C-alpha positions as CSV (number, residue, x, y, z in Angstrom):
1,M,-169.4,-96.5,-91.5
2,V,-172.3,-94.6,-89.7
3,C,-171.7,-91.3,-91.5
4,F,-172.4,-92.9,-95.0
5,A,-175.1,-94.6,-93.6
6,L,-176.7,-91.4,-92.4
7,Y,-176.0,-90.0,-95.6
8,S,-177.6,-92.4,-97.8
9,A,-180.9,-93.0,-95.6
10,S,-181.1,-89.0,-95.9
11,R,-180.9,-88.9,-99.7
12,A,-183.3,-91.9,-100.2
13,T,-185.9,-90.3,-97.3
14,T,-185.3,-87.0,-99.4
15,Q,-186.1,-89.1,-103.1
16,A,-189.4,-90.2,-101.6
17,Y,-190.3,-87.3,-100.6
18,R,-189.6,-85.4,-104.1
19,R,-192.0,-88.2,-105.3
20,V,-194.7,-88.1,-102.8
21,L,-194.8,-83.7,-103.3
22,E,-194.6,-83.5,-106.7
23,P,-198.5,-83.3,-107.3
24,W,-198.3,-79.7,-105.0
25,G,-195.4,-79.0,-106.7
26,L,-193.4,-78.3,-103.3
27,T,-190.0,-79.2,-102.5
28,Y,-188.6,-81.1,-98.9
29,P,-187.9,-77.8,-97.5
30,Q,-190.9,-75.9,-98.5
31,Y,-193.2,-78.9,-96.7
32,L,-190.9,-78.6,-93.5
33,V,-191.7,-75.3,-93.4
34,L,-195.6,-76.1,-94.0
35,V,-195.7,-78.6,-91.5
36,T,-194.2,-76.2,-88.4
37,L,-196.7,-73.6,-89.3
38,W,-199.7,-76.1,-89.2
39,T,-198.0,-77.8,-86.3
40,D,-196.9,-74.0,-84.5
41,G,-198.4,-71.4,-86.3
42,P,-197.0,-68.2,-87.8
43,R,-193.5,-67.8,-87.1
44,T,-190.7,-65.5,-87.5
45,V,-188.2,-66.0,-90.1
46,G,-185.3,-66.3,-87.4
47,E,-187.9,-68.9,-85.6
48,L,-188.7,-70.5,-88.6
49,G,-184.8,-71.2,-89.4
50,H,-184.1,-71.7,-85.7
51,T,-186.3,-74.6,-85.7
52,L,-185.6,-76.2,-89.1
53,D,-182.0,-75.6,-88.9
54,L,-182.0,-73.5,-92.0
55,D,-179.5,-70.5,-92.3
56,S,-181.4,-67.0,-94.1
57,G,-179.6,-67.2,-97.1
58,T,-181.6,-70.8,-98.1
59,L,-184.7,-70.1,-96.2
60,S,-185.6,-66.3,-97.7
61,P,-185.6,-67.6,-101.3
62,L,-187.7,-70.8,-100.4
63,L,-190.3,-68.4,-98.6
64,R,-190.9,-66.3,-101.6
65,R,-191.5,-69.4,-103.9
66,L,-194.1,-69.9,-101.4
67,E,-195.2,-66.6,-101.2
68,R,-195.2,-66.1,-105.1
69,S,-197.9,-69.4,-105.3
70,G,-200.0,-67.9,-102.6
71,I,-199.2,-70.2,-100.2
72,V,-197.7,-67.9,-97.3
73,S,-197.5,-64.5,-96.6
74,R,-194.5,-62.6,-94.9
75,T,-195.3,-59.2,-93.4
76,R,-192.7,-56.9,-91.0
77,R,-194.0,-56.2,-87.4
78,S,-195.2,-52.7,-86.7
79,D,-193.5,-53.0,-83.6
80,D,-190.5,-53.9,-85.4
81,E,-189.7,-53.6,-89.1
82,R,-186.3,-55.8,-89.0
83,V,-188.8,-59.0,-88.2
84,V,-190.5,-60.7,-90.8
85,E,-193.5,-62.8,-89.7
86,V,-194.7,-66.0,-91.8
87,S,-198.4,-66.7,-91.6
88,L,-200.4,-69.2,-94.1
89,T,-202.4,-67.7,-96.4
90,E,-206.4,-69.7,-97.2
91,L,-204.5,-71.9,-99.9
92,G,-201.6,-72.9,-97.3
93,L,-204.3,-74.1,-94.6
94,D,-206.0,-76.1,-97.4
95,L,-203.0,-77.8,-98.1
96,R,-203.1,-79.5,-94.8
97,E,-206.1,-81.2,-95.4
98,R,-205.3,-82.0,-98.6
99,M,-201.8,-83.2,-97.8
100,N,-203.1,-85.2,-95.1
101,G,-201.7,-88.6,-96.5
102,V,-198.0,-87.4,-96.9
103,S,-197.0,-88.7,-93.7
104,A,-198.7,-92.5,-94.2
105,Q,-196.9,-92.4,-97.7
106,I,-193.6,-91.7,-96.6
107,A,-193.9,-94.1,-93.6
108,T,-194.6,-97.1,-96.6
109,C,-192.0,-95.8,-98.6
110,M,-189.7,-96.7,-95.4
111,G,-191.1,-100.0,-94.3
112,I,-190.8,-99.5,-90.6
113,E,-193.1,-99.9,-87.8
114,I,-194.4,-97.0,-85.9
115,D,-192.7,-98.4,-82.9
116,A,-189.8,-98.8,-84.6
117,A,-189.7,-95.0,-86.3
118,R,-190.4,-93.3,-82.4
119,E,-186.6,-95.5,-81.7
120,L,-184.9,-94.3,-84.4
121,L,-186.1,-90.9,-83.9
122,D,-185.3,-90.9,-80.4
123,S,-181.6,-92.3,-81.5
124,L,-181.3,-89.3,-83.8
125,H,-182.1,-86.6,-81.8
126,T,-179.4,-88.2,-79.0
127,L,-177.1,-88.5,-82.0
128,T,-177.1,-84.9,-83.3
129,R,-177.4,-83.5,-79.8
130,S,-174.3,-85.3,-78.9
131,V,-172.3,-84.1,-82.3
132,Q,-173.6,-81.0,-81.8
133,A,-172.1,-80.7,-77.9
134,S,-169.4,-82.1,-79.3
135,S,-168.7,-79.6,-82.5
136,E,-169.6,-76.6,-79.8
137,A,-167.0,-78.0,-77.4
138,S,-164.3,-78.0,-79.9
139,A,-165.0,-74.6,-81.1
140,S,-164.2,-73.2,-77.7
């Protein structure tokens, strides 16, 4: 059962992230937001939701907690107040340096070499695209 193997691997990975991120008081989804902002710079809430495949009901409270912690700021665009842009604060930028060992710790937990990790990632992306395409075809 491929689904169960994926589910189990996902749970184990999320639990590993929980342990590794605990010193910073961050959840795995919050960490994903930070990585996206570190990599891509300021993003709108909609762009973050699309990138991370999170709906606004999940993303908004998560961003509120990050904002209360002083890690991100949310501002409405002056040209369109319906659009909220999320940016890192100085603390959020500083966390990038302080958290630079997270990926290595997770890789150690996974016990997987970089080439195998790349192959697995490619396979998972292919699987995701196939399932999404199949779901979209069924819906039409």
